[in-house]
C-alpha positions in Angstrom: 20.4 -10.0 4.7 18.5 -11.0 7.7 15.9 -8.6 9.2 14.5 -9.3 12.6 12.4 -7.4 15.1 11.6 -8.0 18.7 8.5 -6.4 20.1 7.9 -5.7 23.7 7.3 -9.4 24.2 10.8 -10.2 22.9 9.6 -12.5 20.2 11.5 -12.6 16.9 9.2 -11.8 14.1 10.7 -12.2 10.6 13.6 -12.9 8.3 14.2 -11.7 4.8 16.5 -13.7 2.5 19.3 -12.2 0.5 17.2 -12.1 -2.6 14.4 -10.0 -1.2 14.3 -6.2 -1.2 15.5 -4.6 2.0 14.7 -1.2 3.4 17.5 1.3 3.1 19.3 2.6 6.2 20.4 6.2 6.4 22.3 8.1 9.1 21.3 11.7 9.7 23.8 13.9 7.9 26.1 16.2 9.8 26.1 18.9 7.2 23.9 22.0 7.3 21.0 20.3 5.5 18.2 19.2 7.8 17.4 16.1 5.8 17.9 15.0 2.2 15.7 16.6 -0.4 12.2 15.1 -0.8 13.3 13.7 -4.2 16.0 11.6 -2.7 13.9 10.2 0.1 12.3 6.9 -1.0 8.5 6.7 -0.8 6.4 3.7 0.0 5.2 1.3 -2.7 1.4 1.1 -2.7 0.2 -2.0 -0.9 -1.7 -4.6 -2.9 -5.4 -4.8 -2.3 -4.8 -7.8 -0.1 -2.2 -10.4 0.9 -0.6 -12.3 -2.0 -0.7 -16.1 -1.4 2.0 -18.3 -2.8 0.9 -20.7 -5.5 -0.1 -24.2 -4.4 2.9 -26.5 -4.2 2.5 -30.1 -3.3 6.0 -30.2 -1.7 5.3 -27.0 0.4 5.3 -27.8 4.1 3.4 -24.6 4.8 0.8 -24.1 2.1 -1.0 -20.8 2.0 2.1 -18.7 3.0 2.2 -15.1 2.0 4.6 -14.0 -0.7 6.9 -11.3 0.5 6.4 -8.0 -1.3 8.9 -5.1 -1.9 8.4 -2.1 0.3 10.6 0.9 0.5 10.7 2.8 3.7 13.4 5.2 4.9 15.1 4.3 8.2 16.8 7.0 10.1 19.4 5.9 12.6 20.2 8.0 15.7 22.7 7.3 18.5 22.8 10.4 20.8 20.5 13.4 21.1 22.2 16.1 23.2 20.9 19.4 24.6 23.8 21.4 23.1 25.5 21.3 19.7 27.2 17.9 19.6 31.0 17.9 19.6 31.4 14.4 18.3 30.2 12.1 15.5 26.9 10.2 15.9 25.3 12.9 17.9 22.7 15.5 17.1 21.5 18.5 19.0 18.0 18.5 20.4 17.2 21.6 18.4 18.3 19.9 15.2 16.5 16.7 16.1 13.2 18.8 16.5 13.8 20.4 13.1 14.1 16.9 11.5 11.0 15.7 13.2 9.1 18.8 12.0 10.5 18.3 8.5 9.2 14.7 8.4 5.7 15.8 9.7 5.5 18.7 7.2 6.3 16.4 4.3 3.6 13.8 5.3 5.8 11.1 6.9 4.4 8.9 9.7 6.5 6.8 12.0 6.2 3.1 12.1 8.1 0.3 13.9 10.2 -2.3 12.3 7.5 -4.8 13.1 5.0 -2.8 11.1 7.5 -2.9 8.2 8.0 -6.7 8.5 4.2 -7.2 8.6 3.8 -5.2 5.4 6.6 -7.2 3.7 5.4 -10.6 4.8 1.6 -10.3 4.9 0.7 -7.3 2.9 -0.3 -5.3 6.0 -1.1 -1.7 5.2 1.3 1.1 5.9 0.8 4.9 6.1 1.1 6.7 2.7 4.7 7.8 3.6 6.1 5.7 6.4 9.4 6.3 8.1 11.3 4.3 10.8 13.3 6.2 13.5 15.8 3.9 15.3 18.0 4.7 18.3 21.0 2.5 18.9 22.5 1.4 22.2 19.8 2.5 24.6 21.4 5.7 25.7 19.6 7.6 28.5 19.5 10.8 26.4 16.8 9.1 24.2 14.4 9.1 27.1 15.3 12.6 28.3 15.5 14.5 24.9 14.3 12.4 22.0 11.2 10.6 23.4 9.4 13.7 24.8 9.9 15.5 21.4 8.6 12.5 19.5 5.7 11.9 22.0 4.6 15.5 21.6 4.3 14.9 17.8 2.6 11.5 18.1 5.6 9.7 16.8 7.0 6.3 17.8 10.5 4.8 17.4 12.5 1.7 17.8 15.3 1.4 20.4 18.0 -1.2 20.1 19.5 -1.8 23.5 22.7 -3.6 24.5 21.6 -6.2 27.1 24.4 -5.8 29.6 24.0 -2.0 29.6 20.4 -2.0 30.8 20.3 -0.1 34.1 24.0 1.0 33.8 24.7 4.7 34.4 24.0 6.6 31.2 21.7 3.9 29.7 18.0 3.1 29.9 16.8 0.8 32.7 14.1 -1.8 32.6 11.4 0.6 33.8 12.3 3.1 31.1 12.1 0.4 28.4 8.7 -0.7 29.7 7.5 2.9 29.5 8.6 3.2 25.9 7.0 -0.1 25.1 3.7 1.0 26.6 3.9 4.2 24.5 4.0 2.1 21.3 7.8 2.0 20.8 9.5 -1.2 19.8 12.4 -2.6 21.8 15.1 -4.7 20.1 
């Protein structure tokens, strides 16, 4: 599986081979439960005391590289956050979204970006005790109107994956909105 992240500079940041551990991806359930029970939500693996260097290899073109480490971080995927109860799949009401954010906070979760996760895997960078990634697909405008303010009020960041030819199109984020999210610590992919 390949895992890549682009920050606000648009630079690709990492790749993980098929043999490496990958973070799970979970969609928010549409049932009456706010989130899965605490027992079913993976927790992070404690970070080693420092980066782990690969053993010396005379054939290695890049000596001193860091050995990737296994990290488990829940990734919650959203598409639409709507003001009312959503009538279709892949949507969540703003009220339900707030309940999920409050659940995460009350259970000690702290949001990180995919770049933070990649850095932890590749270089041993530290993570919060209970990290979580919140991603938003497609770059829908409701993200800026309903999800972003609720997350901002709680000191949370997210990751938005946009479709390039939809930037600035009716119903989707424009370049200025993406820059604002980026300036607030969000990651754009």
